[in-house]
N, C-alpha and C positions, 0 to 999 in steps of 0.2 A: 461513465468512468471509462477510461482508456488506459490499458496496462501495457507497456512494452519491456519485454525481458532482456537485460543487458548480460546477464551471466546466470547460470542455473545449476552448476556443478559444484562438488564438494572439493574441499582441501586443495590439491596442488594445480595451479593454473597450468593450461597447456595451450597450444595454438589455436585448437578449435573447442576446448572446453573452458571456459571461464568461470570464476567463482561468482558468488550471489551479489546481484545487484538488479534492481527494477526501478522503472520510472512510472509513476501514476499521476495521471491527469484528471483532476476532479475540481468542481466548483471554482475555475479560474486559477487553480494552483496546479504547478506542475512539481511533484516532490520526488525526492530519490529514497529508496528503501534499500538499506545496506550499500555497502561501497567496497567490494572486493577489489583485489590487486587487477589493474588495468581497467578500471570502471571508465575513466575518462577517455581512454582510447575507444572504448565501446560506445560512449555517448557521442564522440565524433563520427565514428563509423555509421551509426544510425541517425545522425543530423540532429541530436536533442540540442536545443539552444541552452547553453550555460547559463546564460543571464536570467533564465526564468525559474531556475532553480533557488528557492529561498528557504526551504525546509528539507533536512536530511536526517532520516531516522535510522538508528543503528541498533539492531538486536542485541549484539553481544560483541565481546572484544577478542574473538577468535580472527585470526588474520585473514581468512576467506570471506569475511564480512565486513572488514574495515581497512584492511592494508592499502587500499586505493584511497582513503580519505586524505592523508597528508598531501598526496601529490595533486589531487583535485583542489583543494584549499589554496595551494602554491599558484596553480595554473589561473584559478579566478584572480589572484593577485595581479599576475603578469599580464592579464587581459584586461586589467584596469577596472575591475568590479568596484562599485560604490555602494550597492544595495546591501543590507544586512543580510547574514546568513545565520540560521538557527540550527543548531545540532542538538538531537535527543538522543541519549545513549546512557550506557551504564556509568556508574562512578569510575573514574580513571581516565575517562575520554578526554576530558579537558586537559589533565596532566601530560597525558600522551601527546596530543597535538601541539600544546604550547611548548612542550620541550623541545620539540623537533623544530618549531618556529625560533625559538630562542637560540639553540645550537647553530642554526643556519642563518641566524640575524636576518630573519626574512618574516618580520611580523606584517600581518595583513593591513592594507591600507582601506579596509572596509570593516565595519562592525561585525565581530565574530560573537554569537551568544550561545554558550553552552547550557543545556537543560540536562543535568544528570539526574537519572531515575533510580529511585531506591525502593519503590513500593513493592510489596509481594501480592498485592491484590489489584484488580484493574483500577486504572485511574484515568481521568480525561487529562491529557498534556497538551492538546491545542485544539481550539474551537474558534470559529468565526460565524458570521452569519449563513455561510453556505456548508461547511464542513465541520466535523466533529472527530478527532482522532484520540482512541483509549489504548492502553496497553492491554496485551494479553500475557500474563506471566507463564512461561514455560518451564520445562524440566530439562536441563542440560548441565553440562559439567562446571559451568560458570552461570553467573546471574545473566538471565536472558529474557528478553521479551519479544512477543509478536506484537501486531499492531492491528486495529480495527479501525478501518476507514469509513466513515458515513457521510454520504452527500444528502443533506437534509431535503425535506420536500420543498419544492420551489413555489412559485406564484401560481395562482390559478389561471386557467387558459381563458382569455376574453373572447366571448361569442360577439365579434365585432358587429355583426349583421344584426343581432338583436338589439344591441345598444343603440346602432343608428337608427332601427325602426321605432325605438322609443324616444328619439331625439335627444339622447343623453350627450352632453358636452363632452370633448375630447379631454378635458382638464380633469374629469373623474376617472379616466380610464385606469391611471396607476392604482389609484385607491380600490377600484373594483378588483383588480388582480390581486390584491393584498387582502381581499375578503369583505370589502365595504359594500353597502347598499349604495343606489345612486338615484338622484331625483330625474324624472323624465321631463319632457318639454312642458307638459301640462302641470308639473309639480307633484306628481304621483310618485312615491318612492318605490322603485324596481327592486326586488329582493335579489341578492347576489347570486342565489342558486339559479336563476332564471338568466343571468348574464355571463356565467362562466361555467367552465368544466373543471373537474377537479384536477390538481397537479400531478404529474407521475409520482408514483410512491418513492419514497427514499431508497437509495442504493447502497449497497454495503460490500466492502472488501475486507477478508480477514487474511493476514499475512502471519502464517505460523512457521517461523524460522526452525533452527535446530532444537528439537525436542524429543524426548522419549515418548512412548504413548501415553497421552494424559486425557483420559476421559472426562476430567473435570473442565476441559476446554468446552465441552459441549454447549452447555448452557451460555456461555459467553459468546458463542458464534451462531446462535440458533437462527436458521433461515437466511443466513447471509447470501448473497447473490453469487459470489465466487470465493472460494477457500483455496489458498494457496497453503500447501502442508508439506513439509519436507519429506522425502522418501528415499533416504540415503541407501537402504538396502531391500532387497527382495527378502521373502519369508524364508529362504534357505539359509540366510543368515541373520535370522532373527537374535540368536544369542549374542552375535557381535553388536547388533543394534543395542540390545539392552546393556551390554558392557560399556559402550561408548556413548549411551544416552541419546541414539538416534532412532528414527521410526523406519518401518517397512512400508511399502505401497499398500499392502492389506490392512495396516494399521491406520494409515492416513485415510484409506476408504471408509473405514469402520467410523472413524470421527465424522466424517462427511455424511455418511448414512444416518448416524444417531443425531447429528445437528439439523438435518433435513436441508442442507445447502442446495443451491442451485445448480452449481459445478464444481467440481473438484480439479484443481490444478497441481500437479506433481512437480517437484524439482529437487535440488540438491543431491543428484545422482553421485554415488561413488564412482570413480572411474575404473573400477574393477570389472564393470559391466559394459559390454561392447554393444548390446542390442536394447535401447532404452524402451523399445514396444513391449518388452517384458513386463516393465514397470505397470504399463497401462493395463495390460492383460490381466496381471494379478489384481489390480484395483477394481476392474470391471467385475470380477467374480463377486465383489462385496457392494458396490456402488455404481449406478448406470450411467453416470455422466463424468466422464473422466477425460481431461486432457493433459497433454505433456507440455512443459515449459521447454522452450528452446531459444538459444540465443537470437535476438532480434524479432521473435514472434510477438504479434500484437494481439490483445484481446480487448474487445469492448462490450460493454452493456449498460 
């Protein structure tokens, strides 16, 4: 998986602090997660190919998470897009987007598919042979979901030198990588365990957008490789976090610790803070593996 941050700050966009948007590459897909104001400019800045984005996941309908979407959809049209675009988000996202398209008489010339989410329990909203995407119900002032992305276990790795030593025809190689046994040149059946190594384990990414501290998330994200969890405030403003249904860096770290994740990625910082390193230091007191989201920064695992 490869994650690139387009924006990672809360509320008001500024020249150097862009609202939430992320691009995740996995299993041959390039997906956009949230689309705050100015996202398409950030996509251009970091040279992301617009045409590869076929799925957009919107956590909730606060402006710093979706106000960039109408402009991006319009730009896709101006660029002559033909491929379908799938949008996953809360009830009302279809009405909001289609109203703007209607008033501007600028309907897309490509298929636009809306998948409005209403469940309050986790549900699978997209899957194919390589990836699966589930919702993570969150606790915010409006209906909000996070998303759990799973890159499924791939094919087994062929031990080509062993296969050749047994005189196995190349026509069997694909089946071997999918777990099949294969006949040797003398007709003996060679067990798959001798011909392959296990595939890499599945990879997981959990995106937890705006939410109050929610311990019930822990079993839903147990052991994920990377957890992005909002950290709008520091503990000094924990009262404000509770009032606005946001989290502190320490609370995000507690979720990461209890879920046993590989790495915690913090973001959605309030612009009241001038030193982002304070977020990392607060989280490190609770959980040992903490990184800070920054515009343009890339993470791979």
